[in-house]
C-alpha positions in Angstrom: 140.4 -158.2 -110.2 140.9 -155.3 -112.6 140.6 -151.9 -111.2 138.1 -149.7 -113.0 139.2 -146.3 -114.1 136.7 -143.5 -114.1 137.2 -140.9 -116.8 136.2 -137.9 -114.8 137.5 -134.5 -116.0 138.7 -132.4 -113.0 139.1 -128.6 -113.1 142.4 -127.8 -111.3 142.9 -124.3 -112.6 143.0 -121.4 -110.0 140.1 -119.0 -110.8 141.0 -115.3 -110.6 137.9 -113.3 -111.6 138.3 -109.6 -112.7 136.4 -107.3 -110.4 136.2 -103.6 -110.9 137.2 -101.2 -108.1 135.5 -98.0 -107.1 136.4 -95.7 -104.2 132.9 -94.5 -103.5 131.8 -96.4 -100.3 130.9 -93.8 -97.8 131.3 -93.9 -93.9 133.1 -97.2 -94.0 135.5 -98.2 -91.2 138.0 -100.8 -90.4 137.4 -100.5 -86.7 133.8 -101.6 -86.2 134.6 -103.0 -82.7 135.8 -99.7 -81.6 132.2 -98.8 -80.8 132.0 -101.3 -78.0 135.5 -100.6 -76.8 135.0 -96.8 -76.7 131.7 -97.3 -74.8 133.6 -99.4 -72.2 136.3 -96.8 -71.8 133.7 -94.1 -71.1 132.0 -96.4 -68.5 135.2 -97.3 -66.7 136.0 -93.7 -65.8 138.9 -93.1 -68.2 137.3 -90.1 -69.9 136.4 -88.3 -66.6 140.0 -89.0 -65.3 141.5 -87.4 -68.4 139.2 -84.4 -68.1 140.0 -83.9 -64.4 143.8 -84.3 -64.9 144.4 -82.7 -68.3 141.7 -80.0 -68.4 143.2 -76.4 -68.9 146.4 -77.5 -70.4 145.5 -75.9 -73.6 143.9 -72.5 -74.4 140.1 -72.4 -74.0 139.6 -71.7 -77.7 141.8 -74.6 -78.9 139.9 -76.8 -81.4 141.2 -80.0 -79.7 141.5 -79.8 -75.9 144.3 -81.9 -74.2 141.8 -84.6 -73.0 140.7 -85.3 -76.5 144.2 -85.3 -77.8 145.3 -87.8 -75.2 142.2 -89.9 -75.7 143.0 -90.1 -79.4 146.5 -91.3 -78.8 145.2 -94.0 -76.3 142.7 -95.1 -78.8 145.2 -95.3 -81.6 147.8 -97.3 -79.6 144.9 -99.6 -78.4 143.9 -100.2 -82.1 147.5 -101.1 -83.0 149.2 -97.9 -84.3 152.9 -97.9 -83.5 154.1 -94.4 -84.2 152.4 -91.0 -84.2 152.8 -90.5 -88.0 150.5 -93.5 -88.4 147.6 -91.6 -86.9 147.1 -90.1 -90.4 145.5 -93.3 -91.4 142.7 -92.9 -88.8 142.3 -89.1 -89.0 139.1 -89.3 -91.2 137.7 -92.5 -89.8 134.0 -91.9 -89.6 133.3 -94.0 -86.7 136.1 -92.8 -84.3 135.3 -89.2 -85.3 131.6 -89.5 -84.8 132.1 -91.3 -81.4 133.8 -88.1 -80.2 131.4 -85.6 -81.9 134.2 -84.5 -84.3 134.3 -83.9 -88.1 137.8 -85.3 -88.0 140.4 -86.4 -85.5 143.5 -84.3 -84.7 146.1 -84.4 -87.5 149.3 -86.4 -86.4 151.2 -83.1 -86.5 148.9 -81.6 -83.9 149.4 -84.7 -81.7 153.1 -84.4 -82.1 153.1 -80.7 -81.2 151.0 -81.1 -78.4 153.2 -83.7 -76.8 156.2 -81.4 -77.4 154.5 -78.2 -76.2 152.6 -79.3 -73.2 154.8 -82.0 -71.6 158.0 -80.1 -70.7 158.6 -81.2 -67.2 158.2 -84.3 -64.9 155.1 -82.5 -63.3 153.3 -82.3 -66.7 154.0 -86.1 -67.2 152.9 -86.8 -63.7 149.2 -85.8 -64.8 149.1 -88.9 -67.0 150.7 -91.0 -64.1 147.9 -89.8 -61.8 145.3 -90.8 -64.5 146.7 -94.3 -64.5 147.0 -94.5 -60.8 143.5 -93.4 -59.9 142.1 -95.8 -62.3 144.3 -98.7 -61.0 143.6 -97.9 -57.5 139.8 -98.3 -58.1 140.6 -101.7 -59.5 142.9 -102.8 -56.8 140.3 -102.1 -54.1 138.2 -105.0 -55.2 141.0 -107.6 -55.3 140.8 -110.2 -52.5 143.7 -111.6 -50.7 147.3 -110.0 -51.0 148.5 -107.7 -53.8 151.6 -109.0 -55.7 153.8 -106.3 -57.1 156.4 -107.1 -59.7 159.2 -104.7 -60.6 161.4 -104.7 -63.8 163.2 -102.5 -66.2 163.7 -102.5 -69.8 166.2 -101.1 -72.4 164.9 -99.0 -75.3 167.8 -98.4 -77.8 167.8 -95.1 -79.5 168.6 -94.3 -83.1 169.1 -90.5 -83.2 170.0 -87.6 -80.9 166.9 -87.6 -78.8 167.1 -85.7 -75.3 168.0 -88.0 -72.5 169.5 -90.8 -74.5 172.7 -92.1 -72.8 175.1 -95.1 -73.0 174.8 -97.7 -70.4 173.8 -101.3 -69.9 172.4 -102.5 -73.2 172.4 -106.3 -73.6 170.9 -106.1 -77.2 173.1 -103.4 -78.7 176.2 -102.8 -76.6 177.6 -99.2 -76.5 174.4 -97.8 -78.1 172.5 -95.0 -76.3 169.3 -95.8 -74.9 166.4 -95.1 -72.5 165.8 -97.4 -69.3 162.2 -97.2 -68.3 161.3 -98.6 -64.9 157.9 -100.5 -64.6 155.8 -101.8 -61.7 152.9 -104.2 -62.3 150.3 -105.9 -60.1 150.1 -109.5 -60.8 146.6 -110.5 -60.1 144.9 -107.6 -62.1 147.8 -107.5 -64.7 147.7 -103.8 -64.8 150.6 -101.4 -65.0 150.7 -99.6 -61.6 153.5 -97.1 -61.9 156.2 -96.3 -64.4 159.0 -93.8 -65.2 161.2 -93.1 -68.2 164.9 -92.8 -67.4 168.1 -92.2 -69.2 170.0 -95.1 -70.5 173.0 -94.7 -68.1 170.8 -95.9 -65.1 170.6 -99.3 -63.7 167.7 -101.2 -62.2 168.1 -100.0 -58.6 168.9 -96.3 -59.5 166.7 -94.1 -57.5 164.5 -97.3 -56.9 163.5 -96.3 -53.4 161.9 -93.2 -54.5 160.1 -95.2 -57.3 158.9 -97.5 -54.5 157.4 -94.6 -52.6 155.7 -93.3 -55.7 154.2 -96.7 -56.5 153.2 -97.2 -52.8 150.8 -94.2 -53.1 148.8 -96.2 -55.6 148.1 -99.1 -53.1 144.7 -98.9 -51.2 145.0 -98.2 -47.6 143.3 -101.5 -46.5 146.3 -103.5 -47.9 148.8 -101.3 -45.9 147.5 -102.3 -42.5 150.2 -104.6 -40.8 149.5 -107.7 -39.0 152.4 -109.5 -37.3 154.8 -107.1 -38.9 153.6 -107.6 -42.4 150.8 -106.0 -44.6 148.8 -107.6 -47.4 151.3 -106.6 -50.1 154.0 -108.9 -51.5 156.7 -108.2 -54.1 159.3 -110.2 -56.1 162.3 -108.8 -57.9 165.3 -110.0 -59.8 168.8 -109.7 -58.9 169.2 -106.1 -60.0 167.2 -105.0 -57.0 169.2 -106.8 -54.3 170.0 -103.6 -52.3 170.0 -102.9 -48.6 168.0 -99.7 -49.1 165.4 -101.6 -51.1 165.1 -104.4 -48.6 165.0 -102.0 -45.6 162.2 -100.0 -47.2 160.1 -103.1 -47.7 160.7 -104.2 -44.2 159.7 -100.8 -42.8 156.5 -100.7 -44.9 155.7 -104.3 -43.9 155.9 -105.6 -47.5 156.9 -109.3 -47.9 159.6 -109.7 -50.6 161.5 -112.3 -52.4 164.5 -111.1 -54.3 166.9 -113.2 -56.2 170.5 -112.7 -55.1 173.5 -111.8 -57.4 176.0 -114.7 -57.3 179.2 -112.9 -56.3 182.2 -114.4 -54.5 180.9 -113.9 -50.9 177.7 -115.9 -51.5 179.7 -118.6 -53.2 181.9 -119.1 -50.3 178.9 -119.2 -48.0 177.3 -121.9 -50.1 180.4 -124.0 -50.3 180.5 -124.0 -46.5 177.0 -125.5 -46.2 177.2 -129.2 -45.3 175.2 -131.7 -47.4 173.2 -132.8 -44.3 171.7 -129.2 -44.1 169.9 -129.8 -47.6 166.4 -131.3 -47.7 165.7 -133.3 -50.7 162.3 -133.1 -52.5 160.8 -134.3 -55.7 159.3 -131.9 -58.2 158.0 -132.0 -61.7 161.8 -131.3 -62.9 163.3 -134.0 -60.7 165.1 -134.0 -57.4 165.7 -130.5 -55.9 167.4 -129.7 -52.6 166.6 -126.7 -50.3 168.3 -125.2 -47.4 167.7 -121.9 -45.3 170.3 -119.9 -43.3 170.8 -116.3 -42.0 173.6 -114.4 -43.7 174.7 -110.7 -43.7 176.3 -109.6 -46.9 178.8 -106.7 -47.0 176.9 -103.5 -47.3 173.9 -105.0 -45.5 172.6 -103.3 -42.2 171.6 -106.7 -40.8 171.6 -110.5 -41.5 168.6 -111.7 -43.5 167.2 -115.1 -44.4 168.5 -116.7 -47.4 166.9 -119.7 -49.3 169.2 -121.9 -51.3 168.1 -124.1 -53.8 170.2 -126.6 -56.1 169.6 -129.3 -58.5 171.8 -131.7 -60.4 173.1 -130.0 -63.6 173.9 -131.6 -66.9 177.5 -132.8 -66.6 178.0 -132.7 -70.4 177.4 -128.9 -70.8 180.2 -127.0 -72.6 181.0 -124.6 -69.7 181.2 -125.5 -66.0 181.4 -123.2 -63.0 184.4 -122.9 -60.6 182.1 -123.8 -57.7 180.0 -126.8 -58.9 182.5 -129.6 -57.9 179.4 -131.6 -56.9 177.6 -130.9 -60.3 174.9 -128.7 -59.0 173.1 -125.5 -60.2 172.4 -123.0 -57.5 169.8 -120.3 -57.0 169.7 -118.2 -53.9 166.8 -115.8 -52.8 166.7 -113.3 -49.8 163.3 -112.8 -48.2 161.6 -111.6 -45.1 158.9 -114.3 -45.3 158.8 -117.3 -43.0 157.3 -119.6 -45.7 158.6 -123.0 -46.5 161.6 -123.0 -48.9 159.7 -124.6 -51.8 156.9 -122.0 -51.4 159.5 -119.2 -51.7 160.9 -120.7 -54.8 157.5 -121.3 -56.4 156.4 -117.7 -55.6 159.5 -116.2 -57.3 159.1 -118.6 -60.3 155.7 -117.0 -61.1 157.7 -113.7 -61.7 158.4 -115.1 -65.1 155.1 -113.8 -66.2 156.2 -110.2 -66.0 158.4 -110.9 -69.0 155.2 -111.6 -71.0 153.8 -108.3 -69.8 156.9 -106.4 -71.1 156.9 -108.5 -74.3 153.2 -107.5 -74.9 154.0 -103.9 -74.1 156.9 -103.9 -76.6 155.4 -105.9 -79.5 151.8 -104.9 -79.3 152.1 -101.3 -77.8 155.6 -100.4 -79.2 156.9 -99.0 -75.8 160.4 -99.3 -77.5 159.5 -96.6 -80.1 160.8 -93.2 -79.5 158.3 -90.6 -80.9 160.0 -87.2 -80.4 163.2 -85.4 -79.7 162.0 -84.3 -76.2 162.6 -86.4 -73.2 159.5 -85.5 -71.3 157.4 -85.8 -74.4 158.7 -89.4 -74.8 157.9 -89.9 -71.1 154.3 -88.9 -71.8 154.1 -91.0 -74.8 155.2 -94.1 -72.7 152.5 -93.3 -70.2 149.8 -93.1 -72.9 151.0 -96.4 -74.4 150.8 -98.1 -70.9 147.4 -96.5 -70.4 146.2 -98.0 -73.7 147.5 -101.4 -72.5 145.6 -101.2 -69.3 142.4 -100.5 -71.1 142.9 -103.5 -73.3 143.6 -105.7 -70.2 140.4 -104.3 -68.5 138.4 -104.7 -71.7 139.5 -108.4 -71.9 138.6 -109.0 -68.2 135.4 -107.1 -67.8 133.7 -107.2 -71.3 135.1 -110.3 -72.8 135.2 -112.0 -69.5 138.5 -113.8 -70.3 140.1 -115.6 -67.4 143.9 -115.9 -66.9 145.7 -116.5 -69.2 144.1 -114.0 -71.5 144.7 -113.3 -75.1 147.5 -110.8 -76.0 146.4 -107.4 -77.3 147.1 -108.3 -81.0 144.6 -111.3 -80.8 142.0 -109.1 -79.1 142.3 -106.4 -81.8 142.1 -109.1 -84.7 139.0 -110.7 -83.2 137.1 -107.9 -81.6 138.2 -104.6 -82.7 139.3 -104.8 -86.5 135.8 -105.5 -87.8 134.8 -103.8 -91.2 131.7 -101.8 -90.7 129.7 -99.0 -92.2 128.1 -96.0 -90.4 124.7 -95.0 -91.5 122.1 -92.5 -90.4 118.5 -93.5 -90.0 115.9 -91.2 -88.4 118.5 -88.8 -86.9 120.1 -91.9 -85.3 123.6 -93.3 -86.2 123.7 -97.1 -86.6 126.9 -99.1 -87.2 126.3 -101.9 -89.7 128.5 -104.9 -88.9 129.1 -107.9 -90.8 126.5 -110.6 -90.5 129.3 -113.2 -90.9 131.3 -112.0 -87.8 131.9 -115.1 -85.5 131.0 -113.3 -82.4 127.7 -111.6 -83.5 125.5 -113.9 -81.4 127.3 -112.8 -78.1 127.8 -109.2 -78.8 124.8 -108.2 -76.8 126.3 -110.1 -73.8 129.5 -108.1 -74.1 127.4 -104.9 -73.6 125.6 -106.4 -70.5 128.8 -107.3 -69.0 130.1 -103.7 -68.6 126.7 -102.2 -68.1 126.4 -104.3 -64.9 
């Protein structure tokens, strides 16, 4: 049977129409979703806390008081600006200026000078830490069950002669000067609880007990009440925090902890002395895993503590083997003051991997690895402002967008709900924001406002 051929002309050329350009659109903004976001920040108490803690830092006749300056920086970082000089792009934005009753936002040079001139000591930076702590404490009061605190540190490589840069542990660029911020996050809320910028020649546990004391002040009192020796606060840390002072502090405060141990020689000899009969075999998603518990006192410890040893069969064909794996096992060891089952201890620690996503978001979406000024304390203040902005995005996603875990990263929230082209118009002495009628979330926008209004 012959196949019929249809003589249909097809147009396959790419069309590129000429369109004239004119820069005469007034009161247009790229950040149409900021109207909703800013209203939520005002309702969650951020503005009031900034006024309480930062009021009076500048002269009464200053055009831009410090609460306005810091709110502008928080807004900009929440909207995705990476450096202070990029604030030049939103200086004349009609929507952000109108929301704060200003003709224009502070110039980026003003923002930079205010950080340098008004954050000259740790006490000055602590004003911002208190803003974050008060807001977080109010959120933590409503959490049911236990609080779970996760601690970590991150290396920020420097590229100049900024104050406080020092050479230390830098896995990405060895022998380069850096900062070494310390961070504490609460797992259930996802919020940054406490933080501190440190020189690069520190390690994870440098002055860490003092950091624990500071973060402990943010925890509501009802979680600190002890029952059977423990309170309702749990913590998990990696091997950099395996230190007798750290564990003793947690024990004295009734905090249940799980810390991964550094695999030095003494722990290897202890593992090699464990008989095979002491291990309990269990099946998991990854295959067969063996568990064992014992009490052990490491050199430098004040007393013996419970160790949980977990091992599993390793790949025998890997390129490099260990001196101590004659049976072909990979080992992990945890020290803890909890009496949980060994498998529960391991599962609890494994969930700590989510803190890496928290740091990844802070780095890529809020640029905490960017060093803004030459001054150490100004940079410390800038770190706190970026983490404050991150907390606001997390709260916005939870309380307004009603996203359950896992939530979208900040970059996705900006793209879908904040970066919306709009035009600000005035009708009958009232400002109205004209948003696109093609916006995919226009039908549920009223529901977002109801969410934080209630």
